[in-house]
Each structure stands twice: as structure tokens, then as C-alpha cells.
N, C-alpha and C positions, 0 to 999 in steps of 0.2 A: 321526508316530510319537511325538514328545515329548508331544503333547497326550494320547495314550492313556496314556503312562506317568505323566503328571501327574495324570490322573484316577484311576489305580490308586493312586497315592501318596496322594491325598486321601482315597480310600475306606479305605485301610489306616489312615490317621491317624484317621479318623472311628471306625472299628471299635475302634481302640486307646483312643480317648477314651471311648467308650461302656463298654468292658470295664473300664477303670481307674477309672471314676467321676469323670472330670474334668468341671469345670463347662462347659457349653456356653453361654457367655456371649452369643454372637452371636444365637442363637435367643431367649434370654431378653430381651436388649435389644430385639430386633425385636418381640416379644410386648408388652413394656412400652410401646414407642412406639405400636403399634397400639391398645392400650387407652387411651392418653392422647389418642387422636384425631388425632395429628399425621400419621400415615400414612393413616388413613381419610379425612381431609380432601383428601389429595392423590389418592387412588385412587377415591373414590366418584363416582358419575355426577353430572355437573353439570346443574342445571336449565336449561331453554331460556329465553332471554331475548327470544324473538320477541314474546310478549304484552306485555312491558314496553315494548319499542320501539314497538309498535303504539299503546299507551296514550300514551306520551310524544309521539308524532307527532300524535295527535288533540288532545292538550292544546296543543301548539304551534300547530296550525291554528286552534283555538277562540280562543286568546290573540291571534292575528294578526287574526282577525275582530273580536274585542272592541276591540282598539286602533283598527281602521279605523272602526268604528261610533262609537267615542268621538270620533275626529277629526272625523268628519262632524257629530256633534251639537255639538261645540264650535264648529265653523265656522258652523253654523246659528244658534246662540245669539249669536255675535259679529256675525253679519250682521244679525240682528233688532234688536239693541240699538244698532246704529250709527246715530246721527242723521243725517238728510239735510240 
């Protein structure tokens, strides 16, 4: 019951503010923040990172294979250059 009374009080205050021409600073501040991008950055849809993860996984796999081939090539060169 207090909640209903609180809502009614807030509505009355809002009506009084509109009729008296008081400055609605909360709404203005909220609009200013939205325009500055602070709120938009928090509320906009986030891009998916699945593709980036897949690319980074492939790069890691390729890098591992290149390192393995490099190790084999180095071992082969060292074996061929070793005198008997």
C-alpha cells in the first residue's frame, strides 16, 4: 500500500514540476549521456567473437606446425653437416 502511495506522490510531483516549469534535469542528463555515447556503448548489441576465436585458433595451429617443420629442418641440416 505504501508503494502505491509512493507512486501517486511521484506522479503528483511530476505533474507539479511540469505545470510549474521546473527543470527536469534527470531527463536532460540522461539525454546528454546518451548523445555522448556513454550509455549507447553499454546498451548496444555486442558483436560476436566466435569468428575472431576461430581465426586465432587457426593461426595458433599454423604457428605450431611451422615451428615443428622448422625444428625438423634444423635437425636435418645439423645431421647433414656433422662430420663422420
